[in-house]
C-alpha positions as CSV (number, residue, x, y, z in Angstrom):
1,M,127.5,69.8,129.5
2,K,129.1,73.0,128.3
3,L,128.4,74.6,131.7
4,L,130.1,71.7,133.4
5,S,133.1,72.1,131.1
6,L,133.6,75.8,131.8
7,T,133.1,75.3,135.5
8,S,135.7,72.6,135.6
9,I,138.1,74.7,133.6
10,L,137.6,77.6,136.0
11,T,138.0,75.3,139.1
12,A,141.2,73.8,137.8
13,A,142.6,77.2,137.1
14,V,141.9,78.4,140.6
15,V,143.4,75.3,142.2
16,V,146.5,75.4,140.1
17,S,146.8,79.2,140.7
18,A,146.6,78.7,144.4
19,N,149.2,75.9,144.4
20,T,151.5,78.1,142.3
21,S,151.1,81.0,144.6
22,A,151.9,78.9,147.6
23,Q,155.0,77.5,146.0
24,A,156.0,81.0,144.9
25,S,155.9,82.4,148.4
26,N,158.8,80.2,149.2
27,E,160.7,80.8,146.0
28,A,160.4,84.4,145.1
29,S,159.9,87.8,146.8
30,V,159.0,90.0,143.9
31,V,155.5,91.3,143.8
32,G,153.6,91.8,140.5
33,P,151.4,94.7,139.6
34,D,148.3,92.9,140.9
35,G,149.9,92.3,144.3
36,S,150.7,88.7,143.7
37,I,154.1,87.0,144.1
38,N,155.9,86.4,140.8
39,P,156.8,82.7,140.7
40,C,158.9,83.1,137.5
41,H,161.3,85.8,138.8
42,N,164.1,83.6,140.0
43,L,164.2,81.3,136.9
44,K,167.3,81.5,134.8
45,E,166.7,79.3,131.7
46,Q,164.7,81.1,128.9
47,Q,162.5,78.1,128.1
48,E,161.6,77.8,131.8
49,I,160.9,81.5,132.0
50,D,158.7,81.5,128.9
51,E,156.7,78.4,130.0
52,C,156.2,79.9,133.5
53,Y,154.9,83.2,132.2
54,M,152.7,81.6,129.6
55,R,151.2,79.5,132.4
56,L,150.4,82.7,134.3
57,A,148.8,84.2,131.2
58,L,146.6,81.1,130.8
59,E,145.6,80.9,134.5
60,H,144.8,84.6,134.5
61,V,142.4,84.3,131.5
62,L,140.8,81.1,132.7
63,V,139.7,83.0,135.8
64,H,138.6,86.2,134.1
65,N,137.1,85.0,130.8
66,P,137.2,81.1,130.3
67,T,134.8,81.3,127.4
68,F,137.4,83.3,125.3
69,P,140.7,82.2,126.8
70,F,142.9,84.8,125.0
71,G,145.2,85.8,127.9
72,A,148.2,88.0,127.8
73,L,151.0,89.1,130.0
74,I,153.7,91.7,129.5
75,V,157.1,91.1,131.2
76,D,160.2,93.2,131.3
77,H,162.7,90.6,130.1
78,T,165.7,92.7,131.3
79,T,164.5,92.5,135.0
80,N,162.2,89.4,134.8
81,E,159.4,91.4,136.4
82,I,155.8,91.5,135.3
83,S,154.6,94.8,133.9
84,C,150.9,94.0,133.4
85,Y,148.2,91.5,132.6
86,G,145.5,91.3,130.0
87,A,142.5,89.1,129.2
88,N,140.0,89.2,126.4
89,S,137.3,91.6,127.4
90,N,134.8,91.1,124.7
91,R,131.8,91.6,127.0
92,K,132.9,95.2,127.4
93,N,134.1,95.8,123.9
94,K,134.7,93.1,121.3
95,L,137.8,94.8,120.1
96,L,139.5,94.4,123.4
97,H,141.5,91.3,122.6
98,G,143.8,90.0,125.3
99,E,146.9,91.7,123.8
100,T,145.1,95.0,123.3
101,T,143.9,94.9,126.9
102,A,147.4,94.2,128.2
103,F,148.9,97.1,126.1
104,W,146.2,99.4,127.4
105,N,146.7,98.3,131.0
106,C,150.5,98.9,130.8
107,T,149.9,102.4,129.3
108,E,147.6,103.2,132.2
109,L,150.0,101.8,134.8
110,Y,153.0,103.5,133.2
111,P,151.9,106.7,131.6
112,S,154.2,108.9,129.6
113,P,156.0,111.3,132.0
114,S,155.6,114.1,129.5
115,N,152.0,113.2,128.4
116,N,153.5,112.1,125.0
117,D,153.2,108.4,124.6
118,M,154.2,108.6,120.9
119,H,157.7,109.8,121.7
120,D,158.1,109.4,125.4
121,P,156.4,106.3,126.7
122,G,156.3,105.3,130.3
123,L,157.9,101.9,129.6
124,E,161.0,100.9,127.6
125,W,158.9,98.8,125.3
126,S,161.9,97.2,123.6
127,H,162.6,95.5,126.9
128,Q,159.1,94.0,127.1
129,T,158.0,90.5,126.1
130,L,154.3,89.9,125.3
131,Y,153.1,86.5,126.3
132,T,149.7,85.5,124.7
133,T,147.9,82.2,124.8
134,G,146.8,82.6,121.2
135,E,148.9,83.7,118.2
136,P,148.2,87.4,117.7
137,C,145.6,88.1,115.1
138,P,146.6,90.7,112.4
139,M,145.2,93.5,114.6
140,C,147.2,92.5,117.7
141,A,150.3,91.6,115.7
142,S,150.2,95.1,114.3
143,Q,149.9,96.6,117.7
144,S,152.9,94.6,118.8
145,I,154.9,96.1,116.0
146,Y,153.6,99.7,116.5
147,R,154.0,99.4,120.3
148,G,157.6,98.3,119.8
149,V,157.8,95.2,122.0
150,G,161.1,93.3,121.9
151,R,159.6,89.8,121.9
152,V,156.3,88.0,121.4
153,V,155.7,84.5,122.7
154,W,152.4,82.8,121.8
155,G,150.8,79.4,122.6
156,T,148.1,78.2,120.1
157,S,148.4,78.9,116.4
158,I,145.8,80.8,114.4
159,P,145.1,77.7,112.3
160,D,144.4,75.6,115.4
161,I,142.2,78.3,116.9
162,N,140.2,78.3,113.7
163,R,140.0,74.5,113.7
164,S,138.7,74.7,117.2
165,G,135.7,76.4,115.8
166,R,136.3,80.1,116.2
167,Q,136.3,82.7,113.4
168,Q,139.9,83.9,112.5
169,L,141.6,85.9,109.9
170,L,144.0,83.3,108.6
171,I,147.0,85.7,108.4
172,E,149.8,84.5,110.7
173,M,152.0,86.8,112.7
174,D,155.1,86.1,110.6
175,D,153.2,87.4,107.6
176,V,152.3,90.6,109.4
177,I,155.9,91.1,110.5
178,G,157.0,90.5,106.9
179,S,154.7,93.3,105.7
180,A,156.2,95.9,108.1
181,H,158.0,98.7,106.2
182,M,159.3,102.2,106.9
183,G,158.8,105.1,104.5
184,G,159.9,104.5,101.0
185,Y,159.4,100.7,101.2
186,Q,162.4,100.3,103.5
187,L,162.2,97.1,105.6
188,D,161.3,97.8,109.2
189,H,163.8,96.0,111.3
190,R,162.2,97.2,114.6
191,V,160.0,94.2,114.8
192,P,159.7,91.7,117.7
193,D,161.4,88.4,117.9
194,V,158.7,85.7,117.9
195,V,158.5,82.3,119.6
196,G,155.5,80.2,118.9
197,G,154.0,77.0,120.4
198,M,154.9,77.8,124.0
199,L,152.8,75.5,126.3
200,K,151.0,74.5,123.1
201,N,149.1,71.5,124.5
202,E,147.7,73.4,127.5
203,C,146.7,76.4,125.4
204,D,145.2,74.1,122.6
205,H,143.2,72.4,125.3
206,A,141.7,75.6,126.6
207,F,140.7,76.8,123.2
208,W,139.3,73.4,122.1
209,C,137.0,73.3,125.1
210,A,136.0,76.9,125.2
211,F,135.0,77.0,121.6
212,S,133.0,73.8,121.5
213,Y,129.7,75.8,121.2
214,F,131.0,77.3,117.9
215,R,131.3,73.8,116.4
216,D,127.9,73.6,114.6
217,D,126.8,71.6,111.6
218,G,128.4,74.0,109.2
219,Y,131.7,73.6,111.0
220,Y,131.6,69.8,110.9
221,Q,130.6,69.8,107.2
222,S,133.5,72.2,106.3
223,M,136.0,70.3,108.3
224,A,134.9,67.1,106.6
225,S,135.3,68.7,103.2
226,Q,138.9,69.6,104.1
227,G,139.6,66.0,105.2
228,L,140.0,67.0,108.8
229,D,137.6,64.6,110.5
230,G,140.6,62.9,112.1
231,Y,141.7,66.2,113.6
232,I,138.4,66.5,115.4
233,E,138.5,62.9,116.7
234,E,142.1,63.3,117.9
235,R,141.3,66.6,119.7
236,N,138.2,65.1,121.4
237,K,140.3,62.2,122.7
238,R,143.3,64.3,123.7
239,F,141.5,67.2,125.3
240,P,138.5,66.1,127.4
241,C,136.4,69.1,128.4
242,V,135.6,68.0,131.9
243,T,139.0,69.0,133.3
244,M,141.5,71.6,132.3
245,P,145.0,70.4,133.3
246,L,147.7,73.1,133.0
247,F,151.0,71.3,133.5
248,R,153.1,70.1,130.7
249,E,154.0,66.8,132.4
250,Q,150.4,65.8,132.0
251,Y,150.9,65.7,128.2
252,D,154.3,63.9,128.2
């Protein structure tokens, strides 16, 4: 049954991606770093832009690693152009979270012109928005601060990822940002603006289905002790793991 679920997720992602690409060919002419047309480039409203790029991040990871659907996308929000993609690459290195992979890919695609990424990076990072299907863990949230991105937009919260069955450090991104200080305990104001819950239903659906095999007896006992049996029942009804719809209107 799990194999069917993952196969269905992957199939749906490919179908939606194909439909999106076909529509994009008529609406946009900007080519992304992977050679694909950017369907979000001509959008004007920020909410529409954010939803569009989050959808691309989700589609990307459902193709590349549907069992760990932490997908990321970095976009120059001053030009509305895609800088790079990322997907959780735990089969290669379990530390390569989706955000980490995206940061690495961007650094490879846009190396420092003076071979000094610390002081002369190849991208104007304050112009970049990181889109990530899951709220950044403390490691990735810290990388977002150190890398200097201007914005972070995430889909599913850390508590919901944990309630889906997956191990998490229950430290939310806002708490990591609040801990950022310059020398001498000065508050660090060079932190990203954060928008959470973008395409939440679609991202929640992906994590709930992908992490079903982590929901063992210990999980159910612990959730019951927290009074969260109803959460499991609601998720099972709301997010069937035979299909993986990606469009918001399917949840309205």
